[in-house]
Backbone as a chain_set.jsonl record, in Angstrom:
{"seq": "MSSSYIYEKRIEIPSECQVSLEGRTAVVTGPKGTLTRSFPNPQADIKMDGNEVVASTAISRKRTKALVGTTIAHIRNMLIGVQHGYVYEMKIVYSHFPMSVEIQGDQVLIKNFIGERGVRRARLIGDVEVKTTEDEVIISGIDIEAVSQSAANIQLATKIRNKDRRVFLDGIYVIRKKKGEVVKSIV", "coords": {"N": [[38.189, 81.693, 333.627], [40.278, 79.962, 335.777], [43.663, 80.13, 337.098], [44.699, 77.724, 337.919], [45.162, 74.541, 336.65], [43.071, 71.829, 335.85], [43.275, 69.563, 334.294], [45.771, 68.23, 332.241], [47.874, 67.466, 329.407], [50.944, 66.292, 328.034], [53.471, 66.461, 325.482], [56.57, 65.442, 324.304], [58.975, 67.207, 322.404], [60.756, 66.039, 319.663], [64.341, 66.02, 319.012], [65.031, 66.71, 316.365], [62.973, 68.285, 315.454], [61.086, 71.359, 315.354], [58.832, 73.335, 317.166], [56.494, 75.888, 317.092], [54.332, 78.189, 318.645], [51.78, 80.282, 317.719], [49.644, 82.188, 318.986], [46.714, 80.47, 318.829], [47.618, 78.698, 316.988], [49.601, 76.1, 315.788], [52.839, 75.515, 314.594], [54.75, 73.164, 313.074], [57.934, 72.067, 312.353], [60.147, 70.036, 310.535], [62.499, 67.518, 309.287], [61.26, 66.686, 306.886], [59.481, 68.675, 306.157], [57.048, 71.34, 306.733], [54.272, 71.751, 308.852], [51.131, 73.247, 309.548], [48.645, 74.016, 311.893], [45.526, 75.053, 313.157], [44.047, 75.551, 316.33], [41.172, 76.283, 317.333], [39.424, 76.163, 319.552], [38.505, 77.668, 322.527], [38.488, 76.455, 325.031], [40.579, 74.77, 325.6], [43.893, 75.239, 326.485], [47.011, 75.905, 324.915], [50.455, 75.611, 325.251], [54.024, 76.203, 325.425], [56.482, 74.399, 327.216], [59.504, 74.359, 328.054], [61.037, 71.803, 326.306], [58.623, 70.696, 325.601], [55.22, 70.367, 324.539], [52.303, 71.569, 325.935], [48.998, 70.841, 326.582], [46.117, 72.009, 328.127], [43.351, 72.329, 330.453], [40.929, 74.057, 332.459], [38.462, 73.261, 332.933], [36.377, 70.735, 334.084], [34.853, 68.925, 332.631], [33.927, 65.983, 330.772], [34.02, 66.073, 327.922], [35.638, 68.289, 327.456], [38.05, 67.46, 328.542], [38.57, 65.403, 326.753], [39.002, 66.943, 324.504], [41.478, 68.078, 325.087], [43.129, 65.795, 324.95], [42.742, 65.188, 322.232], [43.908, 67.4, 321.013], [46.635, 67.048, 321.706], [47.049, 64.623, 320.371], [46.772, 65.424, 317.688], [49.009, 67.107, 317.449], [51.029, 65.215, 317.923], [50.688, 63.579, 315.634], [51.43, 65.451, 313.712], [54.136, 65.822, 314.376], [55.177, 63.229, 313.863], [54.651, 63.122, 311.131], [56.283, 65.2, 309.986], [58.739, 64.162, 310.593], [58.927, 61.439, 309.633], [56.889, 60.929, 307.723], [53.914, 59.757, 305.982], [52.585, 56.825, 304.471], [50.278, 55.342, 302.354], [49.296, 52.326, 301.04], [47.568, 51.053, 298.288], [45.535, 48.563, 296.773], [44.72, 47.534, 293.52], [41.924, 45.92, 292.493], [40.381, 43.624, 290.378], [38.127, 41.561, 288.454], [37.104, 40.793, 285.854], [37.179, 42.98, 284.029], [39.895, 44.818, 283.226], [40.974, 47.582, 284.994], [42.203, 50.92, 284.597], [44.35, 53.321, 286.086], [44.935, 56.717, 286.36], [46.794, 59.723, 286.989], [45.825, 63.037, 287.147], [46.57, 66.135, 287.53], [45.086, 67.304, 290.42], [43.464, 65.112, 290.637], [42.396, 61.684, 290.529], [41.977, 59.496, 287.954], [39.846, 56.903, 287.126], [39.539, 54.403, 284.959], [37.49, 52.249, 282.942], [36.19, 50.815, 284.956], [34.625, 48.038, 286.219], [33.79, 47.587, 283.582], [32.57, 49.946, 282.793], [31.825, 52.725, 280.695], [32.193, 55.372, 281.298], [34.306, 57.681, 283.139], [35.55, 57.403, 286.357], [36.151, 59.635, 289.044], [38.417, 60.737, 291.55], [39.184, 62.942, 294.152], [42.245, 64.426, 295.118], [43.621, 65.385, 298.206], [45.196, 68.175, 299.64], [48.821, 68.364, 299.917], [49.908, 65.821, 298.541], [51.68, 62.957, 297.325], [51.295, 60.825, 294.608], [51.724, 57.615, 293.336], [51.412, 55.287, 290.719], [51.143, 51.866, 289.815], [50.797, 48.885, 287.849], [49.033, 47.356, 289.409], [48.809, 48.69, 291.849], [48.344, 51.551, 293.97], [50.056, 54.152, 295.4], [50.102, 56.353, 298.009], [51.579, 59.168, 299.405], [52.778, 61.442, 301.934], [53.204, 64.243, 304.242], [51.183, 65.066, 305.871], [48.865, 63.484, 307.75], [46.08, 63.597, 307.614], [45.529, 64.562, 305.035], [46.662, 62.526, 303.444], [45.233, 60.202, 304.276], [42.569, 60.967, 303.724], [42.67, 61.338, 300.961], [43.171, 58.693, 300.15], [40.8, 57.539, 301.07], [38.96, 58.861, 299.42], [39.639, 57.784, 296.914], [39.063, 55.071, 297.336], [36.321, 55.263, 297.854], [35.409, 56.205, 295.42], [35.37, 53.951, 293.863], [33.313, 52.436, 294.804], [30.933, 49.843, 294.829], [27.696, 49.956, 293.584], [24.25, 49.068, 293.615], [24.666, 46.383, 293.056], [25.555, 43.057, 294.088], [27.847, 43.167, 296.573], [29.332, 41.12, 297.573], [29.802, 39.469, 295.478], [30.736, 41.082, 293.349], [33.718, 42.151, 293.662], [35.383, 44.11, 292.791], [37.5, 46.989, 292.85], [39.407, 49.611, 294.483], [41.443, 49.242, 297.142], [42.59, 50.065, 300.445], [45.472, 48.595, 301.621], [47.709, 48.674, 303.228], [49.226, 50.649, 305.75], [51.745, 52.927, 306.418], [54.035, 54.419, 308.678], [56.905, 56.009, 309.057], [59.051, 53.502, 310.02], [57.279, 51.687, 310.932], [54.771, 49.382, 310.153], [51.411, 49.001, 309.443], [49.405, 46.461, 308.715], [46.528, 45.771, 306.81], [45.352, 43.712, 305.459]], "CA": [[39.061, 80.545, 333.812], [41.269, 80.175, 336.825], [45.029, 79.821, 336.676], [45.054, 76.343, 338.251], [44.622, 73.641, 335.653], [42.554, 70.577, 336.366], [43.679, 68.451, 333.444], [46.742, 68.597, 331.205], [48.652, 66.411, 328.765], [52.202, 66.807, 327.486], [54.189, 65.67, 324.485], [57.944, 65.911, 324.156], [59.356, 67.55, 321.036], [62.021, 65.395, 319.298], [65.443, 66.959, 318.792], [65.108, 67.183, 314.977], [61.768, 69.056, 315.133], [60.852, 72.616, 316.037], [57.423, 73.679, 317.299], [56.245, 77.247, 317.553], [52.919, 78.49, 318.832], [51.422, 81.672, 317.432], [48.253, 82.242, 319.424], [46.151, 79.122, 318.864], [48.112, 78.002, 315.804], [50.862, 75.389, 315.993], [53.652, 75.326, 313.398], [55.713, 72.105, 313.346], [58.914, 71.976, 311.279], [61.042, 68.897, 310.677], [63.316, 67.233, 308.117], [60.466, 66.478, 305.674], [58.681, 69.842, 305.801], [56.395, 72.134, 307.76], [52.822, 71.63, 308.959], [50.487, 74.272, 310.359], [47.277, 73.672, 312.265], [44.893, 75.963, 314.101], [43.216, 74.943, 317.372], [40.377, 77.467, 317.68], [38.565, 76.025, 320.71], [39.095, 78.411, 323.652], [38.438, 75.712, 326.288], [41.866, 74.106, 325.81], [45.052, 76.124, 326.327], [48.221, 75.266, 324.39], [51.638, 76.423, 325.541], [55.32, 75.526, 325.413], [57.125, 74.292, 328.521], [60.816, 73.777, 327.733], [60.963, 71.095, 325.028], [57.345, 69.994, 325.588], [53.988, 71.096, 324.258], [51.351, 71.239, 326.992], [47.6, 71.215, 326.376], [45.493, 71.918, 329.438], [42.047, 72.966, 330.621], [40.484, 74.236, 333.833], [37.084, 72.771, 332.968], [36.489, 69.313, 334.4], [33.886, 68.107, 331.892], [34.5, 64.882, 330.0], [34.287, 66.504, 326.538], [36.764, 69.218, 327.46], [39.243, 66.632, 328.734], [38.795, 64.721, 325.483], [39.554, 67.951, 323.599], [42.908, 68.187, 325.417], [43.762, 64.616, 324.363], [42.701, 65.321, 320.777], [44.906, 68.41, 320.639], [47.949, 66.4, 321.794], [47.115, 63.619, 319.302], [47.032, 66.136, 316.428], [50.409, 67.558, 317.451], [51.834, 63.998, 317.764], [50.619, 63.21, 314.219], [52.225, 66.427, 312.964], [55.546, 65.523, 314.637], [55.521, 62.015, 313.117], [54.606, 63.447, 309.705], [57.445, 65.973, 309.541], [59.935, 63.338, 310.773], [58.945, 60.22, 308.829], [55.891, 60.936, 306.664], [52.915, 58.696, 305.98], [52.416, 56.157, 303.179], [49.15, 54.413, 302.257], [49.369, 51.494, 299.842], [46.251, 50.588, 297.871], [45.575, 47.471, 295.797], [43.699, 47.583, 292.478], [41.35, 44.577, 292.396], [39.339, 43.459, 289.362], [37.998, 40.155, 288.066], [36.941, 40.599, 284.418], [37.549, 44.166, 283.252], [41.073, 45.472, 283.816], [40.829, 49.034, 285.082], [43.445, 51.686, 284.572], [44.33, 54.463, 286.992], [45.83, 57.791, 285.917], [46.81, 60.92, 287.818], [45.703, 64.233, 286.315], [46.491, 67.272, 288.448], [44.7, 66.884, 291.771], [42.43, 64.09, 290.52], [42.748, 60.34, 290.09], [40.991, 59.033, 286.974], [39.713, 55.453, 287.128], [38.897, 54.081, 283.685], [37.054, 50.875, 282.678], [35.81, 50.156, 286.21], [33.608, 47.008, 285.938], [33.346, 47.705, 282.207], [31.863, 51.196, 282.544], [32.44, 53.595, 279.686], [32.528, 56.641, 281.929], [35.511, 57.754, 283.966], [35.304, 57.773, 287.754], [37.168, 60.581, 289.506], [38.617, 60.898, 292.988], [39.949, 64.167, 294.395], [43.382, 64.347, 296.043], [43.556, 66.457, 299.19], [46.457, 68.691, 300.157], [50.089, 68.151, 299.224], [50.227, 64.394, 298.573], [52.333, 62.417, 296.134], [50.639, 59.573, 294.237], [52.397, 56.806, 292.322], [50.589, 54.15, 290.327], [51.715, 50.786, 289.034], [49.732, 48.139, 287.2], [48.043, 46.869, 290.364], [48.925, 49.386, 293.12], [48.366, 53.002, 294.07], [50.785, 54.493, 296.616], [49.888, 57.753, 298.364], [52.494, 59.541, 300.483], [52.797, 62.847, 302.302], [53.546, 64.47, 305.641], [49.956, 65.348, 306.608], [48.102, 62.236, 307.81], [44.701, 63.833, 307.209], [45.482, 64.661, 303.577], [46.966, 61.208, 302.878], [44.145, 59.263, 304.536], [41.351, 61.393, 303.029], [42.871, 61.037, 299.544], [42.968, 57.251, 300.005], [39.371, 57.284, 301.249], [38.27, 59.338, 298.218], [39.874, 56.804, 295.849], [38.309, 53.859, 297.664], [34.904, 55.569, 297.719], [35.08, 56.37, 293.993], [35.174, 52.63, 293.27], [32.315, 51.695, 295.579], [29.95, 49.161, 294.001], [26.318, 50.279, 293.925], [23.201, 48.318, 292.908], [25.116, 45.025, 292.759], [25.932, 42.326, 295.291], [29.269, 43.431, 296.807], [30.01, 39.859, 297.872], [30.154, 38.875, 294.188], [31.533, 42.072, 292.628], [34.733, 42.617, 294.602], [36.253, 45.063, 292.113], [37.691, 48.255, 293.528], [40.754, 49.969, 294.921], [41.329, 49.128, 298.584], [43.777, 50.305, 301.264], [45.965, 47.326, 302.164], [48.805, 48.871, 304.166], [49.517, 52.009, 306.182], [53.091, 53.003, 306.987], [54.554, 55.685, 309.184], [58.285, 55.697, 309.402], [59.392, 52.098, 309.797], [56.197, 50.866, 311.475], [53.813, 49.049, 309.114], [50.149, 48.421, 309.905], [48.805, 45.737, 307.59], [45.082, 45.65, 306.918], [44.936, 42.463, 304.842]], "C": [[40.092, 80.857, 334.881], [42.653, 79.762, 336.336], [45.444, 78.404, 337.035], [44.364, 75.404, 337.27], [44.206, 72.327, 336.292], [43.124, 69.398, 335.591], [44.665, 68.935, 332.399], [47.426, 67.355, 330.664], [49.853, 67.068, 328.111], [52.716, 65.886, 326.4], [55.558, 66.296, 324.297], [58.247, 66.148, 322.685], [60.679, 66.861, 320.729], [63.082, 66.428, 318.931], [65.499, 67.5, 317.367], [63.902, 68.001, 314.546], [61.735, 70.357, 315.921], [59.347, 72.879, 316.032], [57.339, 75.116, 317.769], [54.736, 77.457, 317.623], [52.706, 79.97, 318.604], [49.944, 81.815, 317.757], [47.73, 80.82, 319.587], [46.55, 78.312, 317.633], [49.468, 77.384, 316.106], [51.551, 75.21, 314.644], [54.75, 74.331, 313.759], [56.615, 71.971, 312.128], [59.85, 70.815, 311.57], [61.807, 68.654, 309.392], [62.516, 67.099, 306.819], [59.614, 67.671, 305.281], [58.069, 70.521, 307.004], [54.889, 71.914, 307.694], [52.295, 72.704, 309.895], [49.067, 73.834, 310.657], [46.776, 74.653, 313.317], [44.016, 75.166, 315.068], [42.327, 76.044, 317.938], [39.559, 77.356, 318.953], [39.189, 76.709, 321.934], [39.108, 77.647, 324.972], [39.745, 74.994, 326.595], [42.99, 75.096, 325.523], [46.233, 75.307, 325.809], [49.387, 76.193, 324.695], [52.882, 75.553, 325.473], [55.863, 75.526, 326.842], [58.46, 73.585, 328.3], [60.758, 73.117, 326.367], [59.699, 70.221, 324.967], [56.229, 70.939, 325.175], [52.977, 70.611, 325.289], [49.976, 71.742, 326.573], [46.895, 71.015, 327.695], [44.14, 72.62, 329.424], [41.735, 73.08, 332.105], [39.045, 73.764, 333.996], [37.135, 71.26, 333.136], [35.443, 68.443, 333.695], [34.605, 67.088, 331.025], [34.872, 65.317, 328.573], [35.476, 67.453, 326.465], [38.078, 68.477, 327.68], [39.577, 65.875, 327.459], [39.399, 65.678, 324.458], [41.052, 68.146, 323.829], [43.669, 67.006, 324.803], [43.799, 64.672, 322.848], [43.744, 66.313, 320.288], [46.307, 67.801, 320.657], [48.114, 65.364, 320.693], [47.391, 64.268, 317.952], [48.494, 66.589, 316.353], [51.344, 66.361, 317.296], [51.853, 63.555, 316.296], [51.429, 64.169, 313.347], [53.717, 66.147, 313.152], [55.999, 64.277, 313.878], [55.576, 62.315, 311.616], [55.835, 64.197, 309.224], [58.751, 65.213, 309.751], [59.995, 62.205, 309.751], [58.02, 60.267, 307.619], [54.946, 59.75, 306.793], [52.781, 58.14, 304.563], [51.224, 55.213, 303.288], [49.305, 53.654, 300.945], [47.982, 50.941, 299.556], [46.413, 49.548, 296.769], [44.419, 47.651, 294.812], [43.213, 46.157, 292.247], [40.284, 44.577, 291.311], [39.293, 41.997, 288.963], [37.911, 39.988, 286.552], [37.474, 41.77, 283.595], [38.746, 44.846, 283.894], [40.909, 46.985, 283.816], [42.2, 49.689, 285.052], [43.267, 52.929, 285.439], [45.365, 55.467, 286.514], [45.718, 58.967, 286.886], [46.763, 62.123, 286.878], [45.499, 65.426, 287.248], [46.191, 66.807, 289.859], [43.552, 65.873, 291.734], [43.04, 62.763, 290.089], [41.626, 59.885, 289.17], [41.006, 57.514, 286.942], [38.896, 55.081, 285.901], [38.588, 52.588, 283.618], [36.739, 50.113, 283.966], [34.562, 49.315, 285.965], [32.968, 47.188, 284.559], [32.593, 48.984, 281.884], [32.599, 52.026, 281.5], [32.879, 54.923, 280.28], [33.781, 56.531, 282.78], [35.097, 58.155, 285.377], [36.469, 58.627, 288.225], [37.211, 60.612, 291.028], [39.535, 62.096, 293.199], [41.064, 63.902, 295.404], [43.358, 65.578, 296.931], [44.973, 66.88, 299.568], [47.657, 68.373, 299.273], [50.497, 66.686, 299.369], [50.868, 63.997, 297.251], [51.723, 61.051, 295.852], [51.439, 58.902, 293.136], [51.492, 55.634, 291.993], [51.438, 53.138, 289.572], [50.538, 50.05, 288.41], [48.646, 47.704, 288.179], [48.128, 47.537, 291.737], [48.851, 50.888, 292.943], [49.022, 53.313, 295.407], [50.654, 55.998, 296.839], [50.808, 58.078, 299.524], [52.443, 61.046, 300.709], [53.126, 62.992, 303.769], [52.312, 64.753, 306.487], [49.07, 64.106, 306.593], [46.66, 62.438, 307.352], [44.57, 63.928, 305.699], [45.708, 63.295, 302.927], [45.782, 60.266, 303.063], [42.862, 59.673, 303.83], [41.477, 61.176, 301.53], [42.655, 59.555, 299.269], [41.484, 56.904, 300.134], [38.576, 57.733, 300.027], [38.436, 58.355, 297.061], [39.059, 55.541, 296.103], [36.812, 54.086, 297.487], [34.483, 55.728, 296.258], [34.822, 55.036, 293.317], [34.189, 51.786, 294.07], [31.265, 51.114, 294.631], [28.551, 49.517, 294.504], [25.379, 49.434, 293.068], [23.647, 46.938, 292.432], [25.495, 44.375, 294.083], [27.443, 42.469, 295.504], [30.033, 42.179, 297.211], [30.467, 39.169, 296.599], [31.083, 39.801, 293.417], [32.523, 42.703, 293.609], [35.677, 43.634, 293.99], [36.34, 46.357, 292.914], [39.156, 48.515, 293.807], [40.682, 50.09, 296.433], [42.655, 49.421, 299.269], [44.206, 48.966, 301.854], [47.04, 47.529, 303.226], [48.97, 50.355, 304.46], [50.888, 52.001, 306.826], [53.315, 54.39, 307.564], [55.954, 55.397, 309.666], [58.599, 54.266, 309.047], [58.289, 51.156, 310.272], [55.17, 50.629, 310.366], [52.584, 48.436, 309.77], [49.497, 47.76, 308.707], [47.319, 45.551, 307.834], [44.623, 44.309, 306.381], [45.066, 41.303, 305.796]], "O": [[40.707, 81.923, 334.864], [42.791, 79.125, 335.291], [46.446, 77.913, 336.513], [43.149, 75.461, 337.083], [44.896, 71.789, 337.158], [43.421, 68.354, 336.171], [44.422, 69.946, 331.74], [47.548, 66.338, 331.347], [49.804, 68.224, 327.692], [52.437, 64.687, 326.396], [55.692, 67.511, 324.151], [57.823, 65.378, 321.823], [61.649, 67.067, 321.458], [62.763, 67.564, 318.583], [65.959, 68.622, 317.157], [63.81, 68.38, 313.379], [62.287, 70.446, 317.018], [58.674, 72.671, 315.022], [58.017, 75.518, 318.714], [53.977, 76.974, 316.783], [53.367, 80.809, 319.217], [49.09, 81.588, 316.9], [48.251, 80.054, 320.398], [45.878, 77.341, 317.284], [50.369, 78.051, 316.614], [50.921, 74.802, 313.668], [55.579, 74.599, 314.628], [56.137, 71.785, 311.009], [60.294, 70.629, 312.703], [61.775, 69.492, 308.49], [63.053, 67.375, 305.747], [59.069, 67.691, 304.178], [58.497, 70.318, 308.14], [54.303, 71.892, 306.611], [52.922, 73.033, 310.901], [48.365, 73.338, 309.775], [47.5, 75.03, 314.238], [43.329, 74.226, 314.667], [42.693, 76.678, 318.928], [39.032, 78.369, 319.414], [40.299, 76.354, 322.332], [39.681, 78.132, 325.947], [39.992, 74.642, 327.749], [43.034, 75.712, 324.458], [46.431, 74.161, 326.213], [49.327, 77.396, 324.437], [52.8, 74.325, 325.465], [55.729, 76.505, 327.576], [58.534, 72.358, 328.354], [60.464, 73.779, 325.372], [59.703, 69.148, 324.363], [56.283, 72.144, 325.424], [52.809, 69.409, 325.495], [49.806, 72.918, 326.248], [47.047, 69.97, 328.327], [43.826, 73.393, 328.519], [42.223, 72.288, 332.911], [38.478, 73.86, 335.084], [37.858, 70.578, 332.41], [35.183, 67.324, 334.137], [35.74, 67.301, 330.6], [35.94, 64.955, 328.081], [36.24, 67.414, 325.5], [39.097, 68.819, 327.08], [40.751, 65.721, 327.122], [40.218, 65.269, 323.635], [41.807, 68.354, 322.88], [44.73, 67.192, 324.207], [44.781, 64.25, 322.237], [44.39, 66.087, 319.265], [47.084, 68.012, 319.726], [49.202, 65.231, 320.133], [48.157, 63.73, 317.152], [49.134, 66.464, 315.309], [52.358, 66.469, 316.607], [52.906, 63.196, 315.77], [52.041, 63.753, 312.363], [54.484, 66.226, 312.192], [57.09, 64.267, 313.308], [56.455, 61.813, 310.915], [56.38, 63.874, 308.168], [59.769, 65.569, 309.158], [61.01, 62.035, 309.077], [58.346, 59.691, 306.581], [55.159, 58.855, 307.611], [52.853, 58.882, 303.583], [51.16, 54.384, 304.196], [49.429, 54.255, 299.878], [47.305, 50.43, 300.448], [47.315, 49.644, 295.937], [43.281, 47.889, 295.216], [43.99, 45.287, 291.852], [39.389, 45.423, 291.314], [40.278, 41.272, 289.106], [38.587, 39.117, 286.004], [38.143, 41.569, 282.581], [38.632, 45.393, 284.991], [40.728, 47.596, 282.763], [43.21, 49.094, 285.428], [42.182, 53.507, 285.513], [46.524, 55.12, 286.29], [44.682, 59.174, 287.517], [47.551, 62.221, 285.937], [44.384, 65.687, 287.699], [46.939, 66.015, 290.434], [42.765, 65.784, 292.676], [44.05, 62.717, 289.388], [40.458, 59.887, 289.559], [42.058, 56.905, 286.751], [37.71, 55.4, 285.81], [39.324, 51.766, 284.164], [36.989, 48.912, 284.059], [33.538, 49.849, 285.539], [31.769, 46.972, 284.385], [32.027, 49.099, 280.798], [33.828, 52.027, 281.434], [33.84, 55.529, 279.806], [34.25, 55.437, 283.097], [34.376, 59.134, 285.564], [37.621, 58.387, 287.862], [36.183, 60.524, 291.7], [40.542, 62.245, 292.507], [40.851, 63.236, 296.418], [43.103, 66.687, 296.46], [45.842, 66.037, 299.789], [47.534, 68.147, 298.07], [51.327, 66.346, 300.213], [50.632, 64.611, 296.21], [51.639, 60.21, 296.747], [51.79, 59.526, 292.135], [50.874, 55.051, 292.884], [52.327, 53.497, 288.799], [49.409, 50.54, 288.439], [47.467, 47.684, 287.825], [47.576, 47.01, 292.703], [49.24, 51.43, 291.909], [48.595, 52.797, 296.44], [51.034, 56.806, 295.992], [50.828, 57.356, 300.521], [52.113, 61.818, 299.809], [53.309, 61.998, 304.472], [52.388, 64.685, 307.714], [48.576, 63.715, 305.536], [46.075, 61.533, 306.758], [43.598, 63.427, 305.133], [45.021, 62.946, 301.967], [45.367, 59.601, 302.114], [42.122, 58.802, 303.373], [40.483, 60.857, 300.878], [42.031, 59.192, 298.272], [40.974, 56.069, 299.388], [37.62, 57.065, 299.633], [37.49, 58.114, 296.311], [38.436, 55.005, 295.187], [36.105, 53.194, 297.018], [33.346, 55.425, 295.897], [34.127, 54.984, 292.302], [34.233, 50.557, 294.015], [30.771, 51.806, 293.741], [28.258, 49.397, 295.694], [25.693, 49.125, 291.919], [23.061, 46.387, 291.501], [25.728, 45.062, 295.078], [28.233, 41.955, 294.711], [31.264, 42.178, 297.192], [31.408, 38.376, 296.623], [32.104, 39.36, 292.888], [32.198, 43.67, 294.298], [36.68, 43.989, 294.61], [35.381, 46.766, 293.568], [40.029, 47.739, 293.417], [39.954, 50.932, 296.959], [43.717, 49.076, 298.752], [43.415, 48.283, 302.504], [47.262, 46.639, 304.047], [48.874, 51.202, 303.572], [51.169, 51.165, 307.684], [52.853, 55.395, 307.022], [56.149, 54.614, 310.596], [58.432, 53.856, 307.898], [58.363, 49.95, 310.035], [54.745, 51.579, 309.709], [52.685, 47.485, 310.545], [49.079, 48.447, 307.774], [46.902, 45.211, 308.941], [43.586, 43.807, 306.815], [44.756, 40.168, 305.434]]}, "num_chains": 1, "name": "protein.A"}
């Protein structure tokens, strides 16, 4: 690899956050906590330049340039997470059989789903906080991947199989995603 870079992207570090690079591992610390992520691909270099994180590559292939953008996007998500956090709101939908949702350790137990006697289980990923009400499940945390994968696991656990999904609309669905003060509504 030569010392002249063909492609680079930068992201500014906010004043309330600290970023440190230890080899190919980024550690982001902010008011809500600390996140660590490893970037093992040797084709993209990560370094600090003043109060900016710079990802760059000397390879001019399309996939390598995309890797640089992905690296910056991951660091941006980490910075937003340690500053504001992420919240996914889910709606419990049923027509005839009222289902109940309980939290037990790192699992969500879904009981009486479309009248089933068995209990459906969804695994929670990482350090997420889950609150349930009668008709809502709220998942929050600082790691967007843990929050979104936990929400996806809950939604997938209530997937209707062997029935017409246009008729049987029961399930638990993501209706709103929040980061900081910005709200993305799905409904």
